[in-house]
C-alpha positions in Angstrom: -0.4 4.9 -43.1 -4.0 3.9 -41.9 -6.8 4.2 -43.7 -7.6 6.7 -42.0 -5.2 9.2 -42.6 -5.6 8.2 -46.8 -9.2 9.3 -46.2 -8.5 12.4 -43.8 -5.6 13.1 -46.9 -8.3 12.7 -49.5 -10.4 14.9 -47.2 -7.9 17.4 -46.9 -7.6 18.0 -51.2 -11.4 18.1 -51.4 -11.8 21.5 -48.9 -8.5 23.0 -50.6 -10.1 22.6 -54.1 -12.9 24.0 -53.2 -11.3 26.9 -51.9 -9.3 27.6 -55.5 -13.4 27.4 -56.8 -14.6 30.1 -54.7 -11.3 31.8 -55.6 -11.3 31.9 -59.1 -15.5 32.8 -58.5 -13.9 36.1 -56.7 -11.2 36.7 -59.4 -14.0 36.5 -62.1 -16.4 38.8 -59.8 -13.1 41.0 -59.9 -12.6 40.8 -63.8 -16.0 41.8 -64.5 -15.5 44.9 -61.9 -12.3 45.9 -63.8 -14.4 45.6 -67.1 -16.9 48.2 -65.4 -14.2 50.8 -64.7 -12.8 50.3 -67.8 -16.0 51.1 -69.9 -16.9 54.3 -67.1 -13.3 55.3 -67.9 -13.7 55.4 -71.9 -17.6 57.0 -71.0 -16.4 60.3 -69.2 -13.3 60.2 -71.6 -15.7 60.4 -74.4 -18.1 63.0 -72.3 -15.2 65.2 -72.0 -14.0 65.5 -75.3 -17.6 65.8 -76.5 -17.9 68.9 -73.5 -14.3 70.4 -74.9 -15.7 70.2 -78.3 -18.6 72.4 -77.7 -16.7 74.6 -75.6 -14.0 75.0 -78.4 -17.6 75.6 -80.7 -18.4 78.3 -79.0 -14.9 79.7 -78.3 -14.8 79.8 -82.7 -17.9 81.6 -82.5 -17.0 84.0 -79.9 -13.8 85.3 -81.4 -15.4 86.0 -84.8 -17.9 88.0 -83.4 -15.1 89.2 -81.9 -15.8 88.9 -78.3 -14.5 87.7 -75.1 -15.5 84.1 -72.9 -17.6 84.7 -69.9 -15.1 84.5 -67.1 -17.5 81.5 -65.8 -17.2 79.6 -68.8 -13.8 80.3 -69.1 -13.5 78.3 -65.6 -15.3 75.5 -66.9 -13.6 75.4 -69.8 -10.3 75.0 -67.4 -11.9 73.0 -65.1 -12.4 70.6 -68.5 -8.9 70.6 -70.4 -7.8 69.5 -66.3 -9.9 67.1 -65.8 -9.2 65.4 -69.2 -4.8 65.5 -69.1 -5.9 63.9 -66.0 -8.4 61.4 -67.1 -5.6 60.2 -69.6 -2.5 60.4 -67.7 -4.5 58.1 -65.4 -5.8 56.3 -68.7 -2.0 56.0 -69.9 -0.8 55.0 -66.7 -3.6 52.1 -66.4 -2.4 50.9 -69.8 1.5 51.0 -68.5 0.7 49.1 -65.6 -1.3 46.1 -67.5 1.5 45.8 -70.2 3.9 45.3 -67.6 1.7 42.8 -65.4 0.4 40.9 -68.2 0.8 37.6 -67.8 2.9 35.7 -70.4 6.1 33.8 -70.6 7.7 36.7 -70.7 6.7 38.9 -68.2 8.0 38.3 -64.5 4.8 37.0 -63.1 4.8 34.5 -66.3 8.7 33.5 -65.3 8.3 32.9 -61.9 5.3 31.1 -62.4 7.0 29.1 -64.8 10.5 28.9 -62.6 7.5 27.4 -59.5 6.5 24.5 -62.5 10.2 23.2 -63.6 11.1 23.3 -59.7 8.2 21.2 -59.0 8.5 18.8 -62.4 12.0 18.1 -60.9 10.9 17.5 -57.9 8.6 14.4 -59.4 11.7 13.6 -61.2 14.1 13.3 -58.5 11.2 11.8 -56.3 10.4 9.1 -58.6 13.8 8.2 -59.3 13.8 7.3 -55.4 10.3 5.6 -55.1 11.2 1.9 -55.3 9.0 -1.1 -54.9 5.4 -0.8 -53.0 2.3 0.2 -54.7 0.9 1.7 -51.1 4.3 3.9 -50.9 3.9 4.9 -54.3 0.6 6.7 -54.0 1.1 8.0 -51.2 4.0 10.1 -52.7 1.6 11.0 -55.4 -1.0 12.2 -53.1 2.0 14.5 -51.5 3.1 15.8 -54.6 -0.6 17.0 -55.7 -0.6 18.5 -52.3 2.2 20.4 -53.0 1.0 21.1 -56.3 -2.5 22.8 -54.7 0.1 24.9 -52.2 2.0 26.5 -55.4 -1.2 27.1 -57.3 -3.1 28.4 -53.8 -0.1 30.4 -53.3 0.3 31.5 -57.2 -3.5 32.7 -56.9 -2.4 34.7 -53.9 -0.3 36.5 -55.5 -2.5 37.4 -57.9 -5.6 38.9 -56.2 -2.0 40.9 -54.5 -1.7 42.4 -57.9 -5.5 42.8 -59.1 -6.0 44.7 -55.5 -3.3 47.1 -56.8 -3.2 47.5 -60.5 -5.9 47.3 -62.6 -4.9 43.8 -64.3 -4.8 43.4 -68.7 -8.5 41.8 -69.2 -7.1 38.9 -71.3 -4.2 38.2 -69.0 -6.4 37.8 -66.6 -9.4 35.5 -68.8 -6.3 33.0 -69.6 -5.1 32.9 -66.1 -8.4 31.9 -64.7 -8.7 29.4 -67.4 -5.6 28.0 -66.8 -6.2 27.8 -63.1 -9.7 26.1 -63.9 -7.9 23.5 -66.4 -5.3 22.4 -62.9 -8.0 22.4 -60.7 -9.6 20.1 -62.7 -6.7 18.1 -63.3 -6.3 18.2 -60.0 -9.4 16.6 -58.9 -9.6 13.8 -61.4 -5.9 12.5 -60.3 -7.3 12.4 -56.3 -9.7 10.6 -57.8 -7.8 8.4 -59.7 -5.6 7.9 -56.5 -8.3 7.2 -54.2 -9.7 4.5 -56.6 -6.2 3.0 -56.8 -5.7 2.9 -53.3 -9.2 1.0 -52.5 -8.2 -1.4 -55.3 -5.4 -2.0 -53.8 -7.0 -2.3 -50.1 -9.2 -4.8 -51.2 -6.3 -6.9 -53.0 -4.9 -6.5 -50.1 -7.5 -8.1 -48.3 -8.4 -10.9 -50.2 -4.7 -12.3 -50.1 -4.8 -12.1 -46.0 -8.3 -14.5 -46.2 -6.8 -16.9 -48.7 -3.6 -17.0 -46.1 -5.9 -17.7 -43.1 -7.7 -20.8 -45.6 -4.6 -22.0 -46.2 -3.8 -22.2 -42.6 -7.0 -24.2 -41.8 -6.4 -26.9 -44.1 -3.3 -28.1 -43.3 -3.4 -27.9 -39.5 -6.0 -31.2 -39.8 -3.1 -32.9 -42.5 -0.9 -32.7 -39.5 -2.7 -34.1 -37.1 -3.3 -37.2 -39.5 0.3 -37.9 -40.4 0.9 -37.7 -36.0 -2.2 -40.1 -35.7 -0.7 -43.0 -38.6 2.8 -42.3 -36.8 
């Protein structure tokens, strides 16, 4: 593999890292949006409760005076009561969905990601056993593994994006996922930098060795001519 190929691979990995950074920012934006929605639901529920309490108080006063509700007030009371039931049902459904999609080692999402990590670890071990001598071959394999890990991270992040669009993800679980992705992204960038540094050092050593071989050939040619002349 030529130097140009190595540079192209490194550039592609850097572009993928940039895309991951953009995706993380989008996830953080969605997290803030979900928090605002949750606050809005809580505020609406509190308003409904206050209005219901006020209407109940009026009803008690009205009953104490042996009077009936005004039809308009009764309609408003019924409407608010139904809206409160609907809001409570939505809140309960949201909490159930958050529990179902919470990112933990025991959740379905966590199990899928853990299975992928184990698969990548096994592939890494198998490739490590197959790799023979040769620093360049080893660097190429490590770069390929790093690229595969980036692809897995990208797919995992896409899965979470799909989940966010359909469900209100648990805030704590989403924050944990974002931090995890940030850490993996940082580790990926550090790995790429190290591999590029090792590759440059290897190329420098190869160039030095090539130059020393050329000097040896030049020094041996006059000696051979001298021996021929003496004979």
